[in-house]
Steps between C-alpha positions, in 0.01 A plus 500: 500500500265598792285265692185641334643430156604148601165422656246305285190728508151348472309584176121466461467664160370194330234453776369842399510458121397142436149510683442849350560400137320165526184636668490813281520285175232261646262785591562673157429175314179427690374848443581488128317164492195671656505787254546275197233258606256788573572647155442154330172462680399860397482616862548872537788604723368624830649759741654229703687375192654836425599553871659154501703590190623815670589303822687238280698773325602645836603159617722455201648846562563412861680180389737710287580732787547206731788410270640849551494488880662158488771649291563778754491291815169336581564161659848587625632654825600870492843402613558288200797653320313455163257779593628852467344819651378597163342159445299537835367832390384350172356209692297739725367678201381196308363343819292813542365466147413138559313592817284749299435248221398226747274728690312609190512155337342335804232770528411468131482120537253532785294746307480253215374234734245744640387583141440140434308448828290800430391349180352200680141515626573537859250609763535847639684360813771333287522810283545714806801286604660531161461871490638519861805302370541749220512794738738307728739409209496868370566640842747253673661343191522789258445852637683500825787283394570708190489812711765348724746420219467857369489686833857611527646832401740529328375250254824290494457440868220258420753236401836647616479449877847661549344833393327702764138547427161580650180297449155675507334165588517427868384141488764248631658266252433199731129580549459566121664185391286284741176684406575439133571128568179462703297665212647257253414198708147622578421583137647179371272297738204708381579413137509133579192472722265730299503288175466176690190634695371617169533154360292355782208720386487375138432158347781353303621151407717356783798490261463860438451592859813325623710623212410857581551436869843375443589803277378748756662325793835534320472857608601385846847446349526882459380540856780277613752708296375813671537339851860380426586852359369659818713266711815634330437866612640482860847420367511830308395735782841540654736336247829642390535254216193564280628354181519160687214526745252620241559204270198295628269805471612562140446128417155484651384837369561365141343172577187664636439702184583229260300231668217737542479579126533127421204408724278793399537394133368146566119531545405565135725204402304253718340338191837430355628343813174310519571350161848391625352357813255291285796324346672399821228474767230230521191573304271391778606804708518740222161411354314525834172707483422792714273454797256750346467639160511863412187648351629514147839340510660835550842537664483846671864508585615486138248765378764765597762364255285572199543874543173658394146541628346374186692166523426464860124538419526234233667273751209526731275373222702186484764561233807442725703196441814590679495293816432136424119527487487415128430134566178583691391744240545249227352195678253655738391348828282227361789314337580289802818357345372476149625700205243627269593563136280679254527388137298665223440293189338647189366247251370639169312293241523578136135455472398727794611833618436429863769433753473207730635549848543170695567474869777745590602386851739214562613410848845353556528323838 
C-alpha cells in the first residue's frame, strides 16, 4: 500500500453540506410563512414576492448540486486516492453549474429587494440610489459574470480547464471577482441604509420603528457574508488544489444566498414577530407611544404590502390596522388611560311605541 493510500486525508464534506441544507431549509420556511401569511391577510403578491420565490427555488437547486460536487471531490485534496480523474471532471462541471445558479440567484434576490424598496414612498434622491443599485447589480453581478462563465470556445472549455480554449472576454478573472464582490457589498449597504433613512421620515410607534430597524439591520449579516466570501478569493488565484482551496468559497456562496433570502422575507412578517415579542418583552417598552402622531394613523411602510392602488388609497383614509395603531384608533387621544365602552340599551313599553335611549357612555377607570 502506498504512502498516499496509508495517509489519513482531511475531509470537509460535512462542512459544505450541513450549513447549506440548514440555511436553505430556514430560508424556504420563512419565505413560505411570508406567502401564507400574505394570502391569509388577502394581500396580493407583489413583484418582490415572485422574485423571492424564484431566488429560493434557485437556492434549493444549488443545494442539490452542492451535494453533487461533494460527491465528486469538493472538500477533499486532489491527491486524495478516493478522487479519480473522471470524478474531477464531473466536479468541475457541477461546480460550473453552481456558479451560474449562484450568480443568477443573488442577482434576482437583489432585484427583489429593489422591487420592495421602489414600492416605498422614497424621495427622488433615495429612488435614485435604488435605481443606481439596480444598474450596478445588472452590470457587475449578472451581465459581465454570466458572460465570463460562457466566454470560452469550444463550449466544454468553460468547465474543463484541461481543454484548450479561447475566451472572447478580455477581463481578468481577478479583477472581475473583486468587482463583483465590491458591488455586492455596496448594494447590500444601500439596501440597509435606505429603509432606515426612510423610517426616520415617517411617524410610527416606537415599537414599530425599532422592530423595523432591527429587521433591516439584519441585512448587514449578508454584507458580512459578502466580505468573508471576498476574503477567500486570493487562495484560488494560483492554487493547484481547487477542490480543497475552494471549499470556503463554496460554503460562503451558499450562505450568502440563503441568508439573503431569509432576511429579505422578514419585513412583511414584522407584525407576527411583534406579537411574539409582546409575550416575552416588558409591556412598558412595547406599549410606548410615538413622539409624534401620523396625520391619520397611517403606516406608510406597510401600504406596499397590500398590493393595489385602491387599497393604498383606502389606507390613507384611515382604514389600515396593520401596525399596532388600532389602540389609538379605538380609544382616541382624549382617553388618557381610560377605556370608553359604548353600550346601547333599547327599552320598549307595551303601552308606547317609542324607544327610550338612556345614557350610552360608561367610563371604566
